[in-house]
BAZA-493346 format. One record per residue (C-alpha): residue in three letters; x, y, z negated. Coordinates in steps of 0.2 Angstrom, whole numbers, padded with zeros to 4 digits, always signed. Example, Ala and Ser with C-alpha at 12.3 -4.5 7.8 and 13.67 -1.06 7.14 Angstrom:
BEGIN
ALA+0062-0022-0039
SER+0068-0005-0036
//
This chain:
BEGIN
MET-0068+0008+0332
ALA-0073+0005+0315
THR-0074-0014+0319
PHE-0057-0013+0326
LEU-0049-0005+0310
ARG-0057-0016+0298
THR-0049-0030+0309
VAL-0033-0022+0307
GLU-0034-0022+0288
SER-0039-0040+0286
PHE-0025-0046+0298
VAL-0011-0036+0291
GLN-0006-0050+0279
GLY-0006-0064+0290
ALA+0009-0073+0296
ARG+0002-0076+0314
THR+0003-0068+0330
MET-0008-0054+0334
PRO-0025-0055+0343
GLN-0025-0052+0362
ARG-0033-0035+0361
TYR-0017-0028+0355
TYR-0008-0032+0370
VAL-0021-0030+0384
GLY-0034-0017+0377
ASP-0035+0001+0384
GLU-0043+0006+0368
VAL-0029+0000+0358
PHE-0016+0008+0370
THR-0024+0024+0368
LEU-0025+0023+0349
GLU-0006+0018+0349
GLN-0002+0035+0358
ASP-0011+0045+0344
ARG-0007+0035+0328
ILE+0011+0029+0333
PHE+0019+0039+0348
ALA+0012+0056+0343
ARG+0017+0054+0324
SER+0034+0045+0324
TRP+0052+0050+0326
LEU+0057+0044+0343
CYS+0074+0043+0350
VAL+0076+0053+0367
GLY+0094+0050+0371
ARG+0111+0057+0365
SER+0115+0075+0361
ALA+0131+0074+0371
GLU+0120+0073+0387
LEU+0115+0090+0384
ALA+0132+0097+0381
GLU+0132+0114+0389
PRO+0121+0130+0385
GLY+0105+0128+0397
ALA+0106+0110+0400
TYR+0089+0101+0398
LYS+0079+0085+0401
LEU+0061+0081+0401
GLN+0053+0067+0391
ALA+0036+0060+0394
ILE+0027+0054+0379
GLY+0009+0048+0384
ALA+0000+0062+0392
ASP+0013+0075+0383
ASN+0028+0081+0392
VAL+0043+0089+0382
ILE+0058+0100+0387
ILE+0073+0095+0377
LEU+0087+0109+0379
ARG+0103+0117+0372
GLU+0100+0135+0369
LYS+0113+0149+0371
GLY+0118+0148+0353
GLY+0122+0130+0354
SER+0107+0122+0345
LEU+0095+0109+0353
ARG+0078+0113+0354
ALA+0062+0105+0360
PHE+0046+0113+0368
HIS+0030+0106+0375
ASN+0032+0108+0394
VAL+0017+0119+0395
CYS+0016+0138+0400
ARG+0005+0148+0387
HIS-0004+0158+0401
ARG-0014+0144+0410
GLY-0006+0128+0405
THR+0006+0125+0420
ARG+0020+0113+0418
LEU+0036+0124+0418
CYS+0049+0112+0423
GLU+0048+0099+0437
ALA+0065+0091+0439
ALA+0069+0077+0426
ARG+0084+0086+0421
GLY+0095+0100+0425
THR+0103+0117+0420
LEU+0093+0133+0416
ARG+0102+0149+0417
GLU+0095+0161+0405
THR+0077+0158+0405
ILE+0062+0146+0408
GLN+0050+0154+0421
CYS+0032+0147+0426
PRO+0031+0143+0444
TYR+0013+0149+0444
HIS+0012+0167+0437
ALA+0030+0170+0432
TRP+0028+0170+0414
THR+0046+0170+0407
TYR+0053+0163+0391
ALA+0070+0163+0383
LEU+0079+0147+0379
ASP+0073+0149+0361
GLY+0055+0148+0366
ARG+0051+0167+0366
LEU+0040+0174+0378
ILE+0050+0189+0386
GLY+0040+0192+0402
ALA+0021+0191+0406
PRO+0017+0202+0422
HIS+0003+0214+0419
MET-0002+0208+0402
GLN+0004+0226+0396
GLU-0014+0230+0403
VAL-0022+0218+0391
ALA-0027+0227+0374
GLY-0019+0220+0360
PHE-0009+0207+0369
ASP+0007+0203+0359
LYS+0022+0192+0367
LYS+0026+0186+0349
GLU+0010+0176+0349
TYR+0013+0167+0365
SER+0030+0158+0362
LEU+0032+0140+0369
VAL+0025+0127+0357
GLY+0039+0119+0348
VAL+0042+0101+0345
ALA+0052+0094+0330
LEU+0069+0089+0334
GLU+0083+0081+0324
GLU+0100+0073+0327
TRP+0107+0058+0319
GLU+0122+0048+0323
GLY+0124+0058+0339
PHE+0105+0053+0344
ILE+0091+0065+0347
PHE+0075+0062+0339
ILE+0058+0071+0342
ASN+0042+0071+0333
MET+0026+0077+0341
ALA+0016+0079+0325
SER+0012+0097+0320
SER+0019+0093+0303
PRO+0029+0077+0304
GLU+0036+0068+0289
PRO+0054+0075+0286
PHE+0066+0065+0296
ASP+0079+0063+0281
GLU+0064+0055+0271
VAL+0059+0043+0284
TYR+0076+0038+0289
ALA+0084+0038+0271
PRO+0087+0018+0272
LEU+0098+0021+0287
LEU+0107+0038+0282
GLY+0126+0033+0279
ARG+0123+0015+0284
PHE+0132+0015+0300
THR+0146+0028+0296
ARG+0160+0015+0298
PHE+0154+0013+0317
ASN+0157+0031+0322
LEU+0141+0031+0332
ALA+0140+0050+0333
GLY+0158+0050+0341
LEU+0155+0037+0355
ALA+0152+0041+0373
VAL+0140+0033+0385
GLY+0148+0023+0399
ARG+0134+0016+0408
SER+0115+0016+0409
ILE+0102+0005+0416
GLU+0084+0007+0417
TYR+0071-0007+0418
THR+0053-0009+0421
VAL+0044-0024+0413
ARG+0028-0030+0417
SER+0024-0033+0398
ASN+0016-0024+0384
TRP+0029-0014+0374
LYS+0026-0023+0358
LEU+0032-0039+0365
VAL+0048-0032+0369
LEU+0052-0026+0350
GLN+0045-0043+0344
ASN+0057-0052+0356
TYR+0071-0042+0350
ASN+0068-0046+0332
GLU+0071-0064+0332
CYS+0083-0076+0341
LEU+0074-0093+0338
HIS+0072-0091+0358
CYS+0090-0089+0360
PRO+0095-0107+0363
THR+0082-0109+0376
ILE+0082-0093+0385
HIS+0100-0087+0382
PRO+0113-0100+0385
GLN+0128-0087+0387
LEU+0123-0077+0372
SER+0120-0093+0361
ARG+0139-0098+0365
VAL+0145-0082+0357
LEU+0132-0078+0344
PRO+0124-0094+0337
TYR+0106-0090+0331
THR+0109-0098+0315
SER+0123-0087+0310
GLY+0122-0071+0299
ALA+0109-0064+0290
ASN+0096-0050+0289
ASP+0099-0035+0277
LEU+0083-0026+0281
THR+0067-0036+0281
ALA+0053-0025+0278
GLY+0047-0008+0283
PRO+0051+0002+0299
PHE+0070-0003+0300
LEU+0073-0022+0303
GLY+0088-0032+0307
GLY+0105-0038+0301
PHE+0121-0046+0308
MET+0126-0062+0318
GLU+0143-0070+0317
ILE+0154-0070+0334
ALA+0159-0087+0337
PRO+0178-0091+0339
PRO+0187-0090+0351
HIS+0176-0075+0357
ALA+0181-0058+0352
SER+0166-0049+0358
ALA+0149-0051+0366
THR+0156-0049+0385
MET+0155-0061+0399
SER+0174-0065+0397
GLY+0173-0066+0378
ARG+0186-0054+0376
SER+0185-0037+0368
CYS+0182-0023+0382
GLY+0189-0008+0372
LEU+0196-0001+0356
PRO+0187-0004+0340
ILE+0173+0009+0340
GLY+0178+0014+0321
ALA+0188+0010+0307
LEU+0180-0008+0304
PRO+0183-0019+0289
GLN+0189-0036+0293
GLU+0171-0044+0292
ASP+0164-0032+0304
GLN+0177-0037+0318
ARG+0169-0053+0319
ARG+0151-0048+0319
ALA+0137-0039+0329
TYR+0123-0030+0321
TYR+0105-0029+0329
TYR+0092-0017+0322
SER+0075-0012+0328
LEU+0070+0006+0323
PHE+0051+0008+0323
PRO+0043+0011+0335
SER+0053+0011+0350
MET+0072+0010+0348
MET+0084-0006+0347
LEU+0101-0004+0342
SER+0115-0016+0345
ILE+0132-0014+0337
HIS+0147-0024+0342
PRO+0165-0021+0337
ASP+0170-0013+0353
TYR+0154-0006+0360
VAL+0137-0001+0356
VAL+0121-0004+0367
TYR+0104+0005+0362
TYR+0087+0004+0371
MET+0073+0017+0371
VAL+0056+0008+0374
TRP+0043+0019+0383
PRO+0025+0012+0385
GLN+0018+0015+0402
SER+0001+0006+0401
PRO-0005-0010+0391
SER+0005-0020+0404
GLU+0020-0010+0409
THR+0035-0004+0399
LYS+0049+0006+0404
ILE+0066+0002+0395
ILE+0082+0013+0395
SER+0097+0004+0390
GLU+0115+0014+0387
TRP+0131+0006+0383
MET+0143+0017+0372
PHE+0162+0016+0369
HIS+0176+0024+0360
PRO+0181+0039+0370
GLU+0199+0033+0370
THR+0193+0017+0378
MET+0184+0027+0392
ALA+0199+0038+0395
GLN+0210+0023+0400
PRO+0213+0022+0419
ASP+0208+0005+0420
PHE+0192+0007+0410
ASP+0179-0004+0416
PRO+0163-0008+0406
SER+0156-0021+0416
ASP+0162-0035+0405
ALA+0150-0029+0392
VAL+0136-0022+0403
GLU+0135-0038+0414
PHE+0133-0049+0397
TRP+0118-0038+0391
ASP+0111-0036+0408
VAL+0110-0055+0410
THR+0104-0056+0393
ASN+0091-0042+0395
THR+0084-0049+0412
GLN+0081-0066+0403
ASP+0071-0057+0389
TRP+0061-0047+0400
HIS+0056-0062+0411
ILE+0051-0070+0395
CYS+0041-0056+0389
GLU+0031-0055+0406
LEU+0027-0074+0404
SER+0022-0070+0386
HIS+0010-0055+0392
ALA+0003-0066+0406
GLY+0000-0080+0395
ILE-0008-0069+0380
ALA-0020-0061+0394
SER-0028-0078+0396
ARG-0044-0083+0389
ALA-0035-0098+0382
TYR-0024-0088+0370
VAL-0028-0087+0351
PRO-0015-0081+0338
GLY-0002-0094+0333
PRO+0008-0096+0317
TYR+0025-0088+0314
SER+0039-0100+0308
PRO+0052-0094+0294
ARG+0064-0089+0308
GLU+0051-0077+0314
SER+0049-0068+0298
VAL+0056-0052+0305
PRO+0044-0051+0320
ALA+0031-0054+0307
ALA+0037-0039+0297
TRP+0037-0029+0313
ASP+0019-0034+0315
ARG+0014-0028+0298
GLU+0022-0011+0300
TYR+0013-0009+0316
LEU-0004-0014+0309
ALA-0001-0002+0294
ARG+0002+0012+0305
MET-0013+0008+0317
SER-0024+0007+0301
ASP-0021+0023+0294
GLY-0008+0032+0304
MET+0005+0032+0290
ALA+0017+0018+0286
PRO+0021+0012+0269
ARG+0040+0013+0266
ALA+0051-0001+0261
//
């Protein structure tokens, strides 16, 4: 492990792709779960999907499993899905509605939706037993722009400090007020980092994405976040197209009160470590990237629209959904080919071009986190 960390420190400033072991090694994958996914703020969906008291969903993060729920008072809470008695998983279904309590299926220890232990059969016979000492183990939770974020660390960095570069940046896009119109889950036979690196550059677009390149020329626009955990910028929507859709037409009302320039732009940002956010004048699509193994990644994509667009009788999100489903499928395929090539004994790190400065910056952020578990902030 010491040799591995010294390699990280020596490589962090290099503008070359990363060595093979970062993509295929079990040791690296295990370390990522501790250094990155157990310590970072992770997007786990939209707060609107848990609108009613008692609504819950489960989220797997490595070997951990988290219950995210809306308690009776209306607040969102998150807890480890682990009974304090003998460690049994409390909830099995991926999502559902809890009436008043969470009860362990093994020995019926029972918890209120705020995590308090309120029932423990026969424990009154145990000297000194105090229910107050056996509440569910909480997980830090924050809401931002309608998204839910959790952090598995016992003392996480404050969300407002980590996300300071983004606070207020997207107000004009009304992200918190948008509603999900379609969701798709993908399984990609590739290391998760290749998905993020691919998202952070469009040098590949003319080769891989003919439909996309007609709408969003890869030489258009500029990046406004070029270092640190948040990376990206905008691309210009080429006339006569009005949006990134199969037809080229807008698929709904503007998502917010947009200035003229934003009516002709699409914005693309990666939020380290595992969220990708794509903002268009008439819809937003975001991605949650969940590593399953060194060679498999689950990606959940959700398309969001203005509620008034979704309320229209003829609302049909397929124009936007199909555009990105086609583009995503092209991306996932090239990521799979990249992973297969990197796994070969012939692979050695190659040089990044100036058009790949953002994925190179993503690598630096990743390597900094892997080196000491904490990232320098831009």
